C-alpha atoms as an extended CHARMM CRD file, in Angstrom:
* protein
*
        95  EXT
         1         1  MET       CA              0.0000000000        0.0000000000        0.0000000000  PROA      1               0.0000000000
         2         2  ASN       CA              1.3030000000        3.4530000000       -0.9430000000  PROA      2               0.0000000000
         3         3  ILE       CA              0.1020000000        6.1050000000        1.5070000000  PROA      3               0.0000000000
         4         4  GLN       CA              0.2550000000        9.7030000000        0.3900000000  PROA      4               0.0000000000
         5         5  ILE       CA             -0.4160000000       12.7270000000        2.5620000000  PROA      5               0.0000000000
         6         6  PHE       CA             -1.3970000000       15.8400000000        0.6440000000  PROA      6               0.0000000000
         7         7  GLY       CA             -1.0640000000       18.9500000000        2.7860000000  PROA      7               0.0000000000
         8         8  THR       CA              1.1780000000       21.8110000000        3.7660000000  PROA      8               0.0000000000
         9         9  LYS       CA              4.0930000000       21.9260000000        6.1590000000  PROA      9               0.0000000000
        10        10  LYS       CA              2.3340000000       24.3240000000        8.5250000000  PROA      10              0.0000000000
        11        11  CYS       CA             -1.0300000000       22.5170000000        8.6290000000  PROA      11              0.0000000000
        12        12  ASN       CA             -1.8090000000       20.9690000000       12.0200000000  PROA      12              0.0000000000
        13        13  ASP       CA             -3.8890000000       18.1940000000       10.4430000000  PROA      13              0.0000000000
        14        14  THR       CA             -0.9940000000       17.3130000000        8.1530000000  PROA      14              0.0000000000
        15        15  LYS       CA              1.3550000000       17.1810000000       11.1410000000  PROA      15              0.0000000000
        16        16  LYS       CA             -1.0900000000       14.9240000000       13.0150000000  PROA      16              0.0000000000
        17        17  ALA       CA             -1.3050000000       12.5430000000       10.0570000000  PROA      17              0.0000000000
        18        18  GLU       CA              2.4770000000       12.3900000000        9.7190000000  PROA      18              0.0000000000
        19        19  ARG       CA              2.8800000000       11.7430000000       13.4560000000  PROA      19              0.0000000000
        20        20  PHE       CA              0.2080000000        9.0050000000       13.3300000000  PROA      20              0.0000000000
        21        21  PHE       CA              2.0370000000        7.0810000000       10.6230000000  PROA      21              0.0000000000
        22        22  LYS       CA              5.5170000000        7.6750000000       12.0810000000  PROA      22              0.0000000000
        23        23  GLU       CA              4.4520000000        6.3880000000       15.5010000000  PROA      23              0.0000000000
        24        24  ARG       CA              3.2310000000        3.1720000000       13.8910000000  PROA      24              0.0000000000
        25        25  GLY       CA              6.2470000000        2.7360000000       11.6480000000  PROA      25              0.0000000000
        26        26  ILE       CA              4.1470000000        3.0770000000        8.5070000000  PROA      26              0.0000000000
        27        27  LYS       CA              5.8740000000        4.5260000000        5.4620000000  PROA      27              0.0000000000
        28        28  PHE       CA              4.1730000000        7.4140000000        3.6970000000  PROA      28              0.0000000000
        29        29  GLN       CA              4.9070000000       10.0660000000        1.1270000000  PROA      29              0.0000000000
        30        30  PHE       CA              4.2430000000       13.7290000000        1.9040000000  PROA      30              0.0000000000
        31        31  ILE       CA              3.1940000000       15.9530000000       -1.0020000000  PROA      31              0.0000000000
        32        32  ASP       CA              3.3200000000       19.6640000000       -0.2370000000  PROA      32              0.0000000000
        33        33  MET       CA              0.3030000000       21.2300000000       -1.9190000000  PROA      33              0.0000000000
        34        34  LYS       CA              1.9760000000       24.6490000000       -1.9680000000  PROA      34              0.0000000000
        35        35  GLU       CA              5.0290000000       23.3470000000       -3.7940000000  PROA      35              0.0000000000
        36        36  LYS       CA              3.7090000000       20.6030000000       -6.0540000000  PROA      36              0.0000000000
        37        37  GLY       CA             -0.0500000000       20.7540000000       -6.0160000000  PROA      37              0.0000000000
        38        38  MET       CA             -2.0210000000       17.7510000000       -7.2060000000  PROA      38              0.0000000000
        39        39  SER       CA             -2.4700000000       16.3730000000      -10.6920000000  PROA      39              0.0000000000
        40        40  LYS       CA             -5.9460000000       16.2970000000      -12.2250000000  PROA      40              0.0000000000
        41        41  GLY       CA             -5.9330000000       12.5180000000      -12.2170000000  PROA      41              0.0000000000
        42        42  LYS       CA             -4.9290000000       12.2430000000       -8.5730000000  PROA      42              0.0000000000
        43        43  PHE       CA             -7.4060000000       14.9450000000       -7.5380000000  PROA      43              0.0000000000
        44        44  ASN       CA            -10.2360000000       13.2120000000       -9.4170000000  PROA      44              0.0000000000
        45        45  SER       CA             -9.3590000000        9.9190000000       -7.7210000000  PROA      45              0.0000000000
        46        46  VAL       CA             -9.3750000000       11.5290000000       -4.2510000000  PROA      46              0.0000000000
        47        47  ALA       CA            -12.5520000000       13.4810000000       -5.0590000000  PROA      47              0.0000000000
        48        48  GLN       CA            -14.3270000000       10.3240000000       -6.2200000000  PROA      48              0.0000000000
        49        49  THR       CA            -13.3790000000        8.5890000000       -2.9590000000  PROA      49              0.0000000000
        50        50  ASN       CA            -14.7600000000       11.5550000000       -1.0100000000  PROA      50              0.0000000000
        51        51  GLY       CA            -18.0540000000       11.9500000000       -2.8590000000  PROA      51              0.0000000000
        52        52  GLY       CA            -17.0970000000       14.3830000000       -5.6130000000  PROA      52              0.0000000000
        53        53  LEU       CA            -15.5470000000       17.7880000000       -6.1550000000  PROA      53              0.0000000000
        54        54  GLU       CA            -18.1400000000       19.6700000000       -4.0940000000  PROA      54              0.0000000000
        55        55  ASN       CA            -17.2030000000       17.6050000000       -1.0260000000  PROA      55              0.0000000000
        56        56  MET       CA            -13.5280000000       18.4690000000       -1.4780000000  PROA      56              0.0000000000
        57        57  ILE       CA            -14.0080000000       22.2090000000       -1.0700000000  PROA      57              0.0000000000
        58        58  ASN       CA            -13.8540000000       23.9190000000        2.3090000000  PROA      58              0.0000000000
        59        59  TRP       CA            -16.9180000000       26.1340000000        1.9310000000  PROA      59              0.0000000000
        60        60  GLU       CA            -16.1810000000       27.6500000000        5.3600000000  PROA      60              0.0000000000
        61        61  GLY       CA            -12.7500000000       28.8970000000        4.2510000000  PROA      61              0.0000000000
        62        62  LYS       CA            -11.4350000000       32.4320000000        4.6740000000  PROA      62              0.0000000000
        63        63  ASN       CA            -11.3490000000       33.5770000000        1.0540000000  PROA      63              0.0000000000
        64        64  LYS       CA            -15.0690000000       34.1430000000        0.4750000000  PROA      64              0.0000000000
        65        65  ASP       CA            -14.5460000000       35.7790000000       -2.9380000000  PROA      65              0.0000000000
        66        66  LEU       CA            -12.6170000000       32.7790000000       -4.2570000000  PROA      66              0.0000000000
        67        67  LEU       CA            -15.1800000000       30.3870000000       -2.7810000000  PROA      67              0.0000000000
        68        68  ALA       CA            -18.0510000000       32.3070000000       -4.3790000000  PROA      68              0.0000000000
        69        69  LEU       CA            -16.2690000000       32.2470000000       -7.7420000000  PROA      69              0.0000000000
        70        70  THR       CA            -15.6310000000       28.5230000000       -7.3440000000  PROA      70              0.0000000000
        71        71  LYS       CA            -19.2690000000       27.9020000000       -6.4560000000  PROA      71              0.0000000000
        72        72  TYR       CA            -20.7430000000       29.7590000000       -9.4220000000  PROA      72              0.0000000000
        73        73  ILE       CA            -18.1440000000       29.1040000000      -12.1220000000  PROA      73              0.0000000000
        74        74  ALA       CA            -19.0900000000       26.7570000000      -14.9760000000  PROA      74              0.0000000000
        75        75  GLU       CA            -18.8230000000       23.0890000000      -13.9800000000  PROA      75              0.0000000000
        76        76  GLU       CA            -16.1730000000       22.3770000000      -16.6040000000  PROA      76              0.0000000000
        77        77  ASP       CA            -13.9460000000       25.1200000000      -15.1130000000  PROA      77              0.0000000000
        78        78  LYS       CA            -14.3130000000       24.2350000000      -11.4080000000  PROA      78              0.0000000000
        79        79  LEU       CA            -11.5890000000       21.6110000000      -11.3020000000  PROA      79              0.0000000000
        80        80  GLU       CA             -9.0400000000       23.9710000000      -12.8670000000  PROA      80              0.0000000000
        81        81  LYS       CA             -9.9700000000       26.7410000000      -10.4080000000  PROA      81              0.0000000000
        82        82  VAL       CA             -9.6020000000       24.4050000000       -7.4280000000  PROA      82              0.0000000000
        83        83  LEU       CA             -6.2580000000       23.0520000000       -8.6510000000  PROA      83              0.0000000000
        84        84  GLU       CA             -5.0110000000       26.6270000000       -9.1660000000  PROA      84              0.0000000000
        85        85  ASN       CA             -6.1000000000       27.4990000000       -5.6120000000  PROA      85              0.0000000000
        86        86  PRO       CA             -5.4300000000       24.4610000000       -3.4060000000  PROA      86              0.0000000000
        87        87  GLN       CA             -6.1550000000       26.5040000000       -0.2750000000  PROA      87              0.0000000000
        88        88  VAL       CA             -9.8700000000       25.8890000000       -0.9070000000  PROA      88              0.0000000000
        89        89  ILE       CA             -9.4300000000       22.1230000000       -0.5580000000  PROA      89              0.0000000000
        90        90  LYS       CA            -10.4990000000       20.8970000000        2.8460000000  PROA      90              0.0000000000
        91        91  ASN       CA             -8.8880000000       18.2750000000        4.9970000000  PROA      91              0.0000000000
        92        92  THR       CA            -10.7160000000       15.1420000000        3.9220000000  PROA      92              0.0000000000
        93        93  GLY       CA             -9.7200000000       12.8080000000        6.6450000000  PROA      93              0.0000000000
        94        94  GLY       CA             -6.8310000000       11.1780000000        8.3300000000  PROA      94              0.0000000000
        95        95  PRO       CA             -6.1090000000        9.5060000000       11.6170000000  PROA      95              0.0000000000
C-alpha cells in the first residue's frame, strides 16, 4: 500500500497525520500542496473517494470571494480553479 499525505508543512492536520504514521512505523509520502499541487488525475481519484468535487471544497474557508467564484463558475472550469487554488481544498480525513 502506498500512503500519500497531501497537505502543507504548517497545517496541524498534516502534522497529526504524519505523526500518526511515524508512531506506527508506517511509510508514507508527503506531497506539499503549496510546492507541487495535485495532478488532475490524482485529484479526481481523491474526489471520487470523497463523494465528488463539491465535497472536497472547504466552503467555510477564509477567502469568500474565491469560494463564491468557485461555487458559481461553470462546472467544466471548477476543477481547474480548485487546482489553481489548493487553499480551498479541505482536509478530507486522516487519523
